[in-house]
All heavy atoms as a GROMACS GRO file, in nm:
protein
  626
    1MET      N    1  10.708  11.022  11.257
    1MET     CA    2  10.570  11.032  11.206
    1MET      C    3  10.508  10.894  11.201
    1MET      O    4  10.579  10.793  11.182
    1MET     CB    5  10.566  11.098  11.067
    1MET     CG    6  10.430  11.134  11.027
    1MET     SD    7  10.403  11.207  10.858
    1MET     CE    8  10.540  11.309  10.830
    2LYS      N    9  10.379  10.884  11.218
    2LYS     CA   10  10.308  10.757  11.214
    2LYS      C   11  10.177  10.776  11.134
    2LYS      O   12  10.149  10.881  11.087
    2LYS     CB   13  10.280  10.709  11.357
    2LYS     CG   14  10.193  10.809  11.433
    2LYS     CD   15  10.166  10.762  11.573
    2LYS     CE   16  10.078  10.869  11.642
    2LYS     NZ   17  10.025  10.828  11.767
    3GLN      N   18  10.109  10.665  11.122
    3GLN     CA   19   9.976  10.673  11.053
    3GLN      C   20   9.891  10.772  11.126
    3GLN      O   21   9.900  10.793  11.247
    3GLN     CB   22   9.907  10.539  11.053
    3GLN     CG   23   9.976  10.434  10.970
    3GLN     CD   24   9.900  10.304  10.971
    3GLN    OE1   25   9.796  10.286  11.035
    3GLN    NE2   26   9.945  10.211  10.892
    4ILE      N   27   9.800  10.838  11.046
    4ILE     CA   28   9.705  10.931  11.108
    4ILE      C   29   9.567  10.899  11.062
    4ILE      O   30   9.550  10.831  10.955
    4ILE     CB   31   9.738  11.079  11.077
    4ILE    CG1   32   9.733  11.105  10.924
    4ILE    CG2   33   9.870  11.120  11.129
    4ILE    CD1   34   9.729  11.248  10.889
    5PRO      N   35   9.463  10.939  11.134
    5PRO     CA   36   9.327  10.913  11.091
    5PRO      C   37   9.299  10.975  10.955
    5PRO      O   38   9.343  11.083  10.926
    5PRO     CB   39   9.240  10.976  11.202
    5PRO     CG   40   9.331  10.981  11.320
    5PRO     CD   41   9.469  11.004  11.262
    6THR      N   42   9.219  10.904  10.877
    6THR     CA   43   9.179  10.953  10.742
    6THR      C   44   9.115  11.090  10.752
    6THR      O   45   9.146  11.177  10.669
    6THR     CB   46   9.090  10.849  10.674
    6THR    OG1   47   9.162  10.726  10.665
    6THR    CG2   48   9.048  10.895  10.535
    7LYS      N   49   9.027  11.109  10.846
    7LYS     CA   50   8.955  11.236  10.858
    7LYS      C   51   9.049  11.352  10.884
    7LYS      O   52   9.033  11.462  10.832
    7LYS     CB   53   8.851  11.230  10.966
    7LYS     CG   54   8.736  11.137  10.933
    7LYS     CD   55   8.626  11.133  11.042
    7LYS     CE   56   8.515  11.042  11.002
    7LYS     NZ   57   8.409  11.042  11.098
    8THR      N   58   9.157  11.326  10.962
    8THR     CA   59   9.256  11.430  10.990
    8THR      C   60   9.328  11.467  10.864
    8THR      O   61   9.352  11.586  10.838
    8THR     CB   62   9.354  11.380  11.098
    8THR    OG1   63   9.282  11.350  11.217
    8THR    CG2   64   9.460  11.490  11.131
    9PHE      N   65   9.368  11.369  10.786
    9PHE     CA   66   9.439  11.396  10.663
    9PHE      C   67   9.355  11.469  10.564
    9PHE      O   68   9.398  11.561  10.493
    9PHE     CB   69   9.494  11.265  10.601
    9PHE     CG   70   9.593  11.288  10.492
    9PHE    CD1   71   9.715  11.345  10.518
    9PHE    CD2   72   9.565  11.255  10.362
    9PHE    CE1   73   9.809  11.371  10.421
    9PHE    CE2   74   9.657  11.282  10.260
    9PHE     CZ   75   9.779  11.337  10.292
   10VAL      N   76   9.224  11.437  10.554
   10VAL     CA   77   9.134  11.510  10.464
   10VAL      C   78   9.116  11.653  10.511
   10VAL      O   79   9.117  11.745  10.432
   10VAL     CB   80   8.997  11.436  10.456
   10VAL    CG1   81   8.893  11.523  10.388
   10VAL    CG2   82   9.011  11.300  10.387
   11ARG      N   83   9.117  11.676  10.644
   11ARG     CA   84   9.112  11.817  10.694
   11ARG      C   85   9.239  11.892  10.651
   11ARG      O   86   9.232  12.012  10.616
   11ARG     CB   87   9.104  11.821  10.846
   11ARG     CG   88   8.958  11.831  10.892
   11ARG     CD   89   8.954  11.845  11.039
   11ARG     NE   90   8.975  11.707  11.090
   11ARG     CZ   91   9.010  11.676  11.210
   11ARG    NH1   92   9.036  11.764  11.298
   11ARG    NH2   93   9.028  11.550  11.242
   12TYR      N   94   9.353  11.825  10.656
   12TYR     CA   95   9.475  11.891  10.612
   12TYR      C   96   9.472  11.922  10.462
   12TYR      O   97   9.508  12.036  10.427
   12TYR     CB   98   9.601  11.795  10.636
   12TYR     CG   99   9.724  11.853  10.584
   12TYR    CD1  100   9.790  11.956  10.650
   12TYR    CD2  101   9.784  11.803  10.468
   12TYR    CE1  102   9.904  12.011  10.601
   12TYR    CE2  103   9.902  11.857  10.418
   12TYR     CZ  104   9.958  11.962  10.484
   12TYR     OH  105  10.078  12.019  10.437
   13LEU      N  106   9.419  11.834  10.382
   13LEU     CA  107   9.409  11.866  10.240
   13LEU      C  108   9.321  11.987  10.218
   13LEU      O  109   9.351  12.071  10.136
   13LEU     CB  110   9.352  11.742  10.166
   13LEU     CG  111   9.441  11.618  10.159
   13LEU    CD1  112   9.370  11.508  10.090
   13LEU    CD2  113   9.573  11.650  10.098
   14LYS      N  114   9.208  11.991  10.288
   14LYS     CA  115   9.117  12.106  10.273
   14LYS      C  116   9.182  12.234  10.316
   14LYS      O  117   9.159  12.344  10.258
   14LYS     CB  118   8.989  12.082  10.349
   14LYS     CG  119   8.902  11.973  10.287
   14LYS     CD  120   8.775  11.948  10.364
   14LYS     CE  121   8.693  11.841  10.296
   14LYS     NZ  122   8.566  11.816  10.364
   15SER      N  123   9.265  12.227  10.420
   15SER     CA  124   9.336  12.352  10.459
   15SER      C  125   9.436  12.401  10.357
   15SER      O  126   9.474  12.518  10.358
   15SER     CB  127   9.410  12.326  10.594
   15SER     OG  128   9.527  12.253  10.573
   16LYS      N  129   9.480  12.315  10.266
   16LYS     CA  130   9.571  12.352  10.158
   16LYS      C  131   9.498  12.388  10.031
   16LYS      O  132   9.561  12.406   9.928
   16LYS     CB  133   9.669  12.234  10.130
   16LYS     CG  134   9.766  12.210  10.244
   16LYS     CD  135   9.860  12.329  10.250
   16LYS     CE  136   9.963  12.308  10.357
   16LYS     NZ  137  10.048  12.424  10.372
   17GLY      N  138   9.362  12.394  10.039
   17GLY     CA  139   9.287  12.427   9.918
   17GLY      C  140   9.256  12.313   9.823
   17GLY      O  141   9.212  12.331   9.709
   18ILE      N  142   9.280  12.191   9.872
   18ILE     CA  143   9.251  12.068   9.792
   18ILE      C  144   9.102  12.030   9.813
   18ILE      O  145   9.058  12.032   9.931
   18ILE     CB  146   9.345  11.952   9.833
   18ILE    CG1  147   9.490  11.999   9.829
   18ILE    CG2  148   9.322  11.834   9.750
   18ILE    CD1  149   9.539  12.043   9.694
   19VAL      N  150   9.031  11.998   9.710
   19VAL     CA  151   8.890  11.971   9.723
   19VAL      C  152   8.862  11.828   9.669
   19VAL      O  153   8.931  11.776   9.583
   19VAL     CB  154   8.802  12.068   9.646
   19VAL    CG1  155   8.816  12.206   9.706
   19VAL    CG2  156   8.832  12.073   9.501
   20TYR      N  157   8.754  11.773   9.718
   20TYR     CA  158   8.702  11.643   9.673
   20TYR      C  159   8.652  11.657   9.529
   20TYR      O  160   8.578  11.751   9.498
   20TYR     CB  161   8.590  11.598   9.764
   20TYR     CG  162   8.511  11.480   9.714
   20TYR    CD1  163   8.558  11.348   9.729
   20TYR    CD2  164   8.392  11.498   9.644
   20TYR    CE1  165   8.485  11.242   9.684
   20TYR    CE2  166   8.318  11.389   9.600
   20TYR     CZ  167   8.370  11.264   9.619
   20TYR     OH  168   8.299  11.155   9.571
   21ILE      N  169   8.691  11.568   9.439
   21ILE     CA  170   8.649  11.570   9.298
   21ILE      C  171   8.545  11.463   9.270
   21ILE      O  172   8.435  11.494   9.219
   21ILE     CB  173   8.770  11.554   9.204
   21ILE    CG1  174   8.875  11.662   9.229
   21ILE    CG2  175   8.727  11.552   9.057
   21ILE    CD1  176   8.831  11.800   9.195
   22ARG      N  177   8.577  11.334   9.303
   22ARG     CA  178   8.488  11.225   9.273
   22ARG      C  179   8.530  11.103   9.352
   22ARG      O  180   8.636  11.104   9.416
   22ARG     CB  181   8.487  11.192   9.124
   22ARG     CG  182   8.619  11.139   9.076
   22ARG     CD  183   8.622  11.116   8.924
   22ARG     NE  184   8.749  11.056   8.880
   22ARG     CZ  185   8.860  11.119   8.862
   22ARG    NH1  186   8.868  11.251   8.884
   22ARG    NH2  187   8.970  11.055   8.821
   23SER      N  188   8.446  10.998   9.348
   23SER     CA  189   8.478  10.868   9.405
   23SER      C  190   8.489  10.762   9.299
   23SER      O  191   8.416  10.769   9.201
   23SER     CB  192   8.372  10.828   9.507
   23SER     OG  193   8.376  10.909   9.620
   24GLU      N  194   8.578  10.670   9.321
   24GLU     CA  195   8.586  10.551   9.233
   24GLU      C  196   8.601  10.430   9.331
   24GLU      O  197   8.704  10.416   9.399
   24GLU     CB  198   8.710  10.560   9.144
   24GLU     CG  199   8.693  10.666   9.037
   24GLU     CD  200   8.814  10.672   8.945
   24GLU    OE1  201   8.896  10.577   8.945
   24GLU    OE2  202   8.822  10.772   8.875
   25SER      N  203   8.502  10.348   9.338
   25SER     CA  204   8.488  10.235   9.433
   25SER      C  205   8.521  10.285   9.574
   25SER      O  206   8.448  10.364   9.629
   25SER     CB  207   8.573  10.117   9.390
   25SER     OG  208   8.708  10.148   9.381
   26SER      N  209   8.628  10.237   9.637
   26SER     CA  210   8.655  10.278   9.774
   26SER      C  211   8.758  10.388   9.784
   26SER      O  212   8.813  10.412   9.886
   26SER     CB  213   8.706  10.156   9.854
   26SER     OG  214   8.826  10.111   9.801
   27HIS      N  215   8.782  10.460   9.672
   27HIS     CA  216   8.880  10.568   9.672
   27HIS      C  217   8.812  10.701   9.646
   27HIS      O  218   8.720  10.711   9.566
   27HIS     CB  219   8.980  10.546   9.558
   27HIS     CG  220   9.059  10.421   9.564
   27HIS    ND1  221   9.009  10.296   9.534
   27HIS    CD2  222   9.186  10.402   9.605
   27HIS    CE1  223   9.102  10.208   9.550
   27HIS    NE2  224   9.212  10.267   9.595
   28ASP      N  225   8.858  10.804   9.716
   28ASP     CA  226   8.815  10.941   9.688
   28ASP      C  227   8.928  11.011   9.617
   28ASP      O  228   9.045  10.999   9.657
   28ASP     CB  229   8.780  11.013   9.816
   28ASP     CG  230   8.649  10.970   9.878
   28ASP    OD1  231   8.576  10.890   9.808
   28ASP    OD2  232   8.615  11.012   9.987
   29ILE      N  233   8.894  11.091   9.514
   29ILE     CA  234   8.994  11.164   9.437
   29ILE      C  235   8.989  11.310   9.479
   29ILE      O  236   8.879  11.371   9.478
   29ILE     CB  237   8.965  11.145   9.286
   29ILE    CG1  238   8.941  11.001   9.247
   29ILE    CG2  239   9.076  11.214   9.205
   29ILE    CD1  240   9.056  10.908   9.271
   30TYR      N  241   9.104  11.369   9.506
   30TYR     CA  242   9.114  11.508   9.547
   30TYR      C  243   9.207  11.581   9.450
   30TYR      O  244   9.302  11.525   9.403
   30TYR     CB  245   9.166  11.522   9.692
   30TYR     CG  246   9.067  11.478   9.798
   30TYR    CD1  247   9.054  11.343   9.827
   30TYR    CD2  248   8.986  11.571   9.860
   30TYR    CE1  249   8.967  11.304   9.923
   30TYR    CE2  250   8.898  11.531   9.952
   30TYR     CZ  251   8.886  11.399   9.989
   30TYR     OH  252   8.795  11.358  10.083
   31ASP      N  253   9.179  11.712   9.429
   31ASP     CA  254   9.266  11.790   9.342
   31ASP      C  255   9.249  11.937   9.381
   31ASP      O  256   9.162  11.971   9.458
   31ASP     CB  257   9.236  11.769   9.193
   31ASP     CG  258   9.354  11.794   9.103
   31ASP    OD1  259   9.456  11.856   9.146
   31ASP    OD2  260   9.348  11.753   8.987
   32ARG      N  261   9.334  12.022   9.321
   32ARG     CA  262   9.328  12.165   9.348
   32ARG      C  263   9.259  12.230   9.230
   32ARG      O  264   9.304  12.222   9.117
   32ARG     CB  265   9.468  12.219   9.365
   32ARG     CG  266   9.474  12.364   9.403
   32ARG     CD  267   9.612  12.414   9.434
   32ARG     NE  268   9.716  12.357   9.346
   32ARG     CZ  269   9.836  12.325   9.386
   32ARG    NH1  270   9.876  12.343   9.508
   32ARG    NH2  271   9.925  12.274   9.297
   33PRO      N  272   9.149  12.300   9.256
   33PRO     CA  273   9.076  12.368   9.147
   33PRO      C  274   9.156  12.484   9.090
   33PRO      O  275   9.225  12.554   9.166
   33PRO     CB  276   8.943  12.418   9.206
   33PRO     CG  277   8.970  12.420   9.356
   33PRO     CD  278   9.079  12.325   9.386
   34GLY      N  279   9.146  12.510   8.961
   34GLY     CA  280   9.214  12.622   8.905
   34GLY      C  281   9.358  12.599   8.866
   34GLY      O  282   9.407  12.634   8.762
   35ASN      N  283   9.429  12.537   8.959
   35ASN     CA  284   9.571  12.508   8.938
   35ASN      C  285   9.595  12.360   8.978
   35ASN      O  286   9.645  12.329   9.083
   35ASN     CB  287   9.660  12.601   9.021
   35ASN     CG  288   9.805  12.584   9.002
   35ASN    OD1  289   9.848  12.520   8.903
   35ASN    ND2  290   9.889  12.634   9.094
   36PRO      N  291   9.560  12.267   8.888
   36PRO     CA  292   9.561  12.127   8.924
   36PRO      C  293   9.699  12.077   8.966
   36PRO      O  294   9.805  12.130   8.923
   36PRO     CB  295   9.517  12.054   8.798
   36PRO     CG  296   9.464  12.158   8.707
   36PRO     CD  297   9.517  12.290   8.753
   37LEU      N  298   9.702  11.974   9.051
   37LEU     CA  299   9.825  11.911   9.091
   37LEU      C  300   9.879  11.830   8.976
   37LEU      O  301   9.804  11.799   8.881
   37LEU     CB  302   9.796  11.820   9.212
   37LEU     CG  303   9.747  11.885   9.339
   37LEU    CD1  304   9.693  11.783   9.435
   37LEU    CD2  305   9.858  11.967   9.401
   38PRO      N  306  10.007  11.795   8.980
   38PRO     CA  307  10.067  11.710   8.875
   38PRO      C  308   9.989  11.577   8.857
   38PRO      O  309   9.979  11.525   8.748
   38PRO     CB  310  10.210  11.681   8.919
   38PRO     CG  311  10.239  11.782   9.025
   38PRO     CD  312  10.105  11.828   9.077
   39ARG      N  313   9.934  11.526   8.967
   39ARG     CA  314   9.845  11.411   8.961
   39ARG      C  315   9.745  11.422   9.079
   39ARG      O  316   9.785  11.475   9.184
   39ARG     CB  317   9.925  11.279   8.969
   39ARG     CG  318   9.997  11.255   9.096
   39ARG     CD  319  10.076  11.128   9.096
   39ARG     NE  320  10.117  11.088   9.229
   39ARG     CZ  321  10.049  11.007   9.309
   39ARG    NH1  322   9.939  10.950   9.268
   39ARG    NH2  323  10.095  10.979   9.426
   40PRO      N  324   9.627  11.375   9.061
   40PRO     CA  325   9.531  11.388   9.173
   40PRO      C  326   9.574  11.298   9.291
   40PRO      O  327   9.644  11.202   9.279
   40PRO     CB  328   9.401  11.333   9.109
   40PRO     CG  329   9.430  11.303   8.969
   40PRO     CD  330   9.572  11.318   8.943
   41LEU      N  331   9.525  11.337   9.410
   41LEU     CA  332   9.552  11.261   9.527
   41LEU      C  333   9.438  11.158   9.546
   41LEU      O  334   9.322  11.196   9.541
   41LEU     CB  335   9.559  11.354   9.649
   41LEU     CG  336   9.664  11.465   9.641
   41LEU    CD1  337   9.653  11.555   9.762
   41LEU    CD2  338   9.803  11.405   9.632
   42VAL      N  339   9.476  11.035   9.572
   42VAL     CA  340   9.383  10.928   9.588
   42VAL      C  341   9.384  10.886   9.733
   42VAL      O  342   9.490  10.847   9.783
   42VAL     CB  343   9.414  10.811   9.494
   42VAL    CG1  344   9.312  10.695   9.515
   42VAL    CG2  345   9.413  10.856   9.347
   43ILE      N  346   9.270  10.891   9.800
   43ILE     CA  347   9.258  10.856   9.941
   43ILE      C  348   9.158  10.735   9.953
   43ILE      O  349   9.052  10.744   9.905
   43ILE     CB  350   9.206  10.973  10.025
   43ILE    CG1  351   9.287  11.097   9.996
   43ILE    CG2  352   9.199  10.940  10.173
   43ILE    CD1  353   9.431  11.095  10.040
   44ARG      N  354   9.207  10.634  10.018
   44ARG     CA  355   9.123  10.515  10.041
   44ARG      C  356   9.043  10.538  10.171
   44ARG      O  357   9.091  10.520  10.281
   44ARG     CB  358   9.206  10.390  10.050
   44ARG     CG  359   9.276  10.362   9.921
   44ARG     CD  360   9.338  10.228   9.916
   44ARG     NE  361   9.232  10.128   9.916
   44ARG     CZ  362   9.255   9.999   9.901
   44ARG    NH1  363   9.373   9.955   9.897
   44ARG    NH2  364   9.152   9.913   9.899
   45THR      N  365   8.918  10.581  10.154
   45THR     CA  366   8.835  10.619  10.267
   45THR      C  367   8.781  10.499  10.346
   45THR      O  368   8.729  10.518  10.454
   45THR     CB  369   8.722  10.708  10.222
   45THR    OG1  370   8.652  10.642  10.117
   45THR    CG2  371   8.772  10.843  10.171
   46LYS      N  372   8.792  10.378  10.289
   46LYS     CA  373   8.735  10.260  10.367
   46LYS      C  374   8.831  10.227  10.481
   46LYS      O  375   8.788  10.155  10.572
   46LYS     CB  376   8.717  10.147  10.274
   46LYS     CG  377   8.838  10.071  10.232
   46LYS     CD  378   8.803   9.948  10.152
   46LYS     CE  379   8.919   9.852  10.142
   46LYS     NZ  380   8.883   9.732  10.075
   47TYR      N  381   8.953  10.276  10.480
   47TYR     CA  382   9.045  10.253  10.593
   47TYR      C  383   9.035  10.363  10.695
   47TYR      O  384   9.016  10.481  10.662
   47TYR     CB  385   9.188  10.241  10.541
   47TYR     CG  386   9.211  10.119  10.459
   47TYR    CD1  387   9.266  10.132  10.331
   47TYR    CD2  388   9.175   9.994  10.500
   47TYR    CE1  389   9.288  10.020  10.248
   47TYR    CE2  390   9.196   9.880  10.422
   47TYR     CZ  391   9.250   9.895  10.295
   47TYR     OH  392   9.271   9.787  10.217
   48LYS      N  393   9.055  10.327  10.823
   48LYS     CA  394   9.051  10.420  10.932
   48LYS      C  395   9.168  10.517  10.929
   48LYS      O  396   9.156  10.634  10.965
   48LYS     CB  397   9.040  10.345  11.066
   48LYS     CG  398   9.023  10.432  11.185
   48LYS     CD  399   9.005  10.349  11.309
   48LYS     CE  400   9.141  10.308  11.362
   48LYS     NZ  401   9.136  10.244  11.494
   49ASP      N  402   9.288  10.463  10.898
   49ASP     CA  403   9.409  10.543  10.901
   49ASP      C  404   9.476  10.546  10.762
   49ASP      O  405   9.462  10.454  10.681
   49ASP     CB  406   9.510  10.482  11.000
   49ASP     CG  407   9.463  10.492  11.143
   49ASP    OD1  408   9.394  10.587  11.175
   49ASP    OD2  409   9.497  10.400  11.224
   50ILE      N  410   9.552  10.657  10.740
   50ILE     CA  411   9.628  10.667  10.614
   50ILE      C  412   9.770  10.613  10.643
   50ILE      O  413   9.836  10.654  10.740
   50ILE     CB  414   9.639  10.816  10.576
   50ILE    CG1  415   9.507  10.879  10.553
   50ILE    CG2  416   9.731  10.836  10.452
   50ILE    CD1  417   9.433  10.843  10.431
   51PRO      N  418   9.816  10.516  10.561
   51PRO     CA  419   9.953  10.457  10.576
   51PRO      C  420  10.060  10.568  10.563
   51PRO      O  421  10.040  10.662  10.483
   51PRO     CB  422   9.965  10.352  10.475
   51PRO     CG  423   9.823  10.324  10.429
   51PRO     CD  424   9.746  10.449  10.454
   52LEU      N  425  10.165  10.549  10.627
   52LEU     CA  426  10.279  10.649  10.628
   52LEU      C  427  10.333  10.667  10.486
   52LEU      O  428  10.357  10.781  10.446
   52LEU     CB  429  10.386  10.599  10.721
   52LEU     CG  430  10.504  10.697  10.743
   52LEU    CD1  431  10.458  10.827  10.794
   52LEU    CD2  432  10.603  10.634  10.838
   53LEU      N  433  10.353  10.563  10.410
   53LEU     CA  434  10.405  10.583  10.276
   53LEU      C  435  10.305  10.662  10.187
   53LEU      O  436  10.353  10.746  10.107
   53LEU     CB  437  10.430  10.444  10.210
   53LEU     CG  438  10.488  10.445  10.073
   53LEU    CD1  439  10.621  10.518  10.073
   53LEU    CD2  440  10.505  10.304  10.018
   54HIS      N  441  10.182  10.642  10.206
   54HIS     CA  442  10.080  10.718  10.130
   54HIS      C  443  10.085  10.866  10.169
   54HIS      O  444  10.073  10.957  10.082
   54HIS     CB  445   9.942  10.664  10.158
   54HIS     CG  446   9.839  10.710  10.059
   54HIS    ND1  447   9.833  10.668   9.931
   54HIS    CD2  448   9.744  10.803  10.079
   54HIS    CE1  449   9.735  10.732   9.868
   54HIS    NE2  450   9.677  10.814   9.955
   55ILE      N  451  10.105  10.896  10.295
   55ILE     CA  452  10.117  11.035  10.343
   55ILE      C  453  10.238  11.097  10.274
   55ILE      O  454  10.227  11.209  10.219
   55ILE     CB  455  10.130  11.042  10.496
   55ILE    CG1  456  10.004  10.998  10.564
   55ILE    CG2  457  10.172  11.183  10.539
   55ILE    CD1  458  10.015  10.978  10.711
   56HIS      N  459  10.351  11.032  10.273
   56HIS     CA  460  10.472  11.085  10.211
   56HIS      C  461  10.450  11.111  10.061
   56HIS      O  462  10.496  11.216  10.009
   56HIS     CB  463  10.588  10.990  10.232
   56HIS     CG  464  10.636  10.983  10.375
   56HIS    ND1  465  10.767  11.006  10.409
   56HIS    CD2  466  10.573  10.962  10.490
   56HIS    CE1  467  10.780  10.999  10.540
   56HIS    NE2  468  10.662  10.970  10.590
   57THR      N  469  10.391  11.018   9.995
   57THR     CA  470  10.363  11.036   9.850
   57THR      C  471  10.274  11.156   9.827
   57THR      O  472  10.297  11.237   9.737
   57THR     CB  473  10.296  10.912   9.794
   57THR    OG1  474  10.376  10.799   9.825
   57THR    CG2  475  10.274  10.923   9.646
   58CYS      N  476  10.169  11.174   9.904
   58CYS     CA  477  10.080  11.289   9.890
   58CYS      C  478  10.150  11.419   9.916
   58CYS      O  479  10.132  11.519   9.847
   58CYS     CB  480   9.956  11.275   9.978
   58CYS     SG  481   9.843  11.147   9.927
   59LEU      N  482  10.236  11.420  10.025
   59LEU     CA  483  10.311  11.543  10.052
   59LEU      C  484  10.406  11.577   9.944
   59LEU      O  485  10.424  11.697   9.908
   59LEU     CB  486  10.390  11.526  10.184
   59LEU     CG  487  10.306  11.511  10.310
   59LEU    CD1  488  10.394  11.487  10.433
   59LEU    CD2  489  10.217  11.630  10.332
   60LEU      N  490  10.468  11.480   9.878
   60LEU     CA  491  10.556  11.506   9.766
   60LEU      C  492  10.476  11.566   9.651
   60LEU      O  493  10.522  11.663   9.589
   60LEU     CB  494  10.623  11.370   9.720
   60LEU     CG  495  10.724  11.383   9.608
   60LEU    CD1  496  10.843  11.469   9.652
   60LEU    CD2  497  10.770  11.244   9.571
   61THR      N  498  10.362  11.512   9.623
   61THR     CA  499  10.276  11.570   9.517
   61THR      C  500  10.233  11.710   9.544
   61THR      O  501  10.230  11.796   9.458
   61THR     CB  502  10.150  11.481   9.496
   61THR    OG1  503  10.193  11.348   9.461
   61THR    CG2  504  10.064  11.535   9.387
   62LEU      N  505  10.206  11.741   9.674
   62LEU     CA  506  10.166  11.875   9.716
   62LEU      C  507  10.286  11.971   9.721
   62LEU      O  508  10.264  12.095   9.723
   62LEU     CB  509  10.096  11.872   9.854
   62LEU     CG  510   9.960  11.811   9.861
   62LEU    CD1  511   9.921  11.788  10.006
   62LEU    CD2  512   9.861  11.897   9.786
   63GLY      N  513  10.406  11.923   9.728
   63GLY     CA  514  10.524  12.004   9.741
   63GLY      C  515  10.538  12.053   9.882
   63GLY      O  516  10.590  12.163   9.910
   64VAL      N  517  10.496  11.977   9.981
   64VAL     CA  518  10.497  12.014  10.121
   64VAL      C  519  10.600  11.924  10.195
   64VAL      O  520  10.607  11.805  10.170
   64VAL     CB  521  10.360  11.994  10.188
   64VAL    CG1  522  10.365  12.022  10.336
   64VAL    CG2  523  10.259  12.083  10.122
   65SER      N  524  10.679  11.984  10.283
   65SER     CA  525  10.779  11.906  10.355
   65SER      C  526  10.716  11.827  10.470
   65SER      O  527  10.609  11.872  10.520
   65SER     CB  528  10.893  11.994  10.407
   65SER     OG  529  10.844  12.075  10.514
   66LYS      N  530  10.780  11.723  10.515
   66LYS     CA  531  10.731  11.648  10.627
   66LYS      C  532  10.728  11.737  10.752
   66LYS      O  533  10.638  11.724  10.834
   66LYS     CB  534  10.816  11.525  10.656
   66LYS     CG  535  10.800  11.416  10.551
   66LYS     CD  536  10.880  11.296  10.587
   66LYS     CE  537  10.979  11.266  10.477
   66LYS     NZ  538  11.066  11.156  10.507
   67LYS      N  539  10.832  11.822  10.764
   67LYS     CA  540  10.838  11.911  10.882
   67LYS      C  541  10.718  12.005  10.888
   67LYS      O  542  10.657  12.022  10.994
   67LYS     CB  543  10.968  11.992  10.870
   67LYS     CG  544  10.989  12.084  10.988
   67LYS     CD  545  11.119  12.160  10.970
   67LYS     CE  546  11.134  12.258  11.086
   67LYS     NZ  547  11.255  12.340  11.072
   68ASP      N  548  10.677  12.063  10.773
   68ASP     CA  549  10.559  12.152  10.773
   68ASP      C  550  10.432  12.073  10.809
   68ASP      O  551  10.351  12.125  10.884
   68ASP     CB  552  10.546  12.214  10.633
   68ASP     CG  553  10.654  12.317  10.604
   68ASP    OD1  554  10.718  12.368  10.701
   68ASP    OD2  555  10.674  12.348  10.484
   69PHE      N  556  10.425  11.954  10.758
   69PHE     CA  557  10.306  11.872  10.788
   69PHE      C  558  10.300  11.835  10.937
   69PHE      O  559  10.197  11.847  10.999
   69PHE     CB  560  10.308  11.744  10.705
   69PHE     CG  561  10.192  11.652  10.731
   69PHE    CD1  562  10.063  11.694  10.700
   69PHE    CD2  563  10.212  11.528  10.786
   69PHE    CE1  564   9.954  11.608  10.727
   69PHE    CE2  565  10.106  11.442  10.812
   69PHE     CZ  566   9.978  11.480  10.777
   70GLU      N  567  10.416  11.801  10.993
   70GLU     CA  568  10.421  11.766  11.134
   70GLU      C  569  10.386  11.890  11.224
   70GLU      O  570  10.318  11.873  11.328
   70GLU     CB  571  10.554  11.710  11.172
   70GLU     CG  572  10.577  11.575  11.118
   70GLU     CD  573  10.723  11.523  11.132
   70GLU    OE1  574  10.811  11.608  11.166
   70GLU    OE2  575  10.744  11.404  11.111
   71GLU      N  576  10.424  12.005  11.183
   71GLU     CA  577  10.390  12.126  11.254
   71GLU      C  578  10.240  12.149  11.250
   71GLU      O  579  10.178  12.191  11.349
   71GLU     CB  580  10.464  12.248  11.196
   71GLU     CG  581  10.605  12.252  11.231
   71GLU     CD  582  10.682  12.374  11.169
   71GLU    OE1  583  10.614  12.469  11.124
   71GLU    OE2  584  10.803  12.368  11.164
   72TRP      N  585  10.177  12.125  11.133
   72TRP     CA  586  10.033  12.140  11.120
   72TRP      C  587   9.963  12.039  11.212
   72TRP      O  588   9.864  12.076  11.277
   72TRP     CB  589   9.989  12.116  10.976
   72TRP     CG  590   9.839  12.137  10.953
   72TRP    CD1  591   9.777  12.251  10.932
   72TRP    CD2  592   9.738  12.035  10.965
   72TRP    NE1  593   9.641  12.230  10.916
   72TRP    CE2  594   9.614  12.098  10.942
   72TRP    CE3  595   9.742  11.898  10.991
   72TRP    CZ2  596   9.500  12.026  10.944
   72TRP    CZ3  597   9.619  11.828  10.994
   72TRP    CH2  598   9.500  11.892  10.972
   73LEU      N  599  10.014  11.917  11.222
   73LEU     CA  600   9.956  11.816  11.312
   73LEU      C  601   9.956  11.859  11.460
   73LEU      O  602   9.866  11.830  11.531
   73LEU     CB  603  10.026  11.681  11.292
   73LEU     CG  604   9.994  11.601  11.171
   73LEU    CD1  605  10.078  11.476  11.166
   73LEU    CD2  606   9.847  11.560  11.169
   74ARG      N  607  10.067  11.924  11.499
   74ARG     CA  608  10.080  11.968  11.635
   74ARG      C  609   9.980  12.073  11.676
   74ARG      O  610   9.948  12.093  11.794
   74ARG     CB  611  10.220  12.014  11.665
   74ARG     CG  612  10.318  11.901  11.687
   74ARG     CD  613  10.453  11.949  11.722
   74ARG     NE  614  10.540  11.890  11.617
   74ARG     CZ  615  10.637  11.951  11.563
   74ARG    NH1  616  10.673  12.073  11.601
   74ARG    NH2  617  10.709  11.895  11.468
   75LYS      N  618   9.931  12.151  11.582
   75LYS     CA  619   9.837  12.259  11.612
   75LYS      C  620   9.699  12.212  11.633
   75LYS      O  621   9.657  12.106  11.618
   75LYS     CB  622   9.841  12.360  11.494
   75LYS     CG  623   9.966  12.434  11.484
   75LYS     CD  624   9.964  12.530  11.374
   75LYS     CE  625  10.096  12.601  11.361
   75LYS     NZ  626  10.099  12.699  11.255
   0.00000   0.00000   0.00000
């Protein structure tokens, strides 16, 4: 797996029912309505790509395996 475009990752979050909550400086905060995540997902939208470590952290918070995420990327 490698870095992916920020817009692609945001599309993935939306496909999982995660919605935009608010912005704080250059960060966008995302969470799941009704059944909040253990911690909100913070995405730095000023960058073109999402770093690999950040992707892994977000997937861990979502409870999604890397394999499932990679399958979604292939589609």
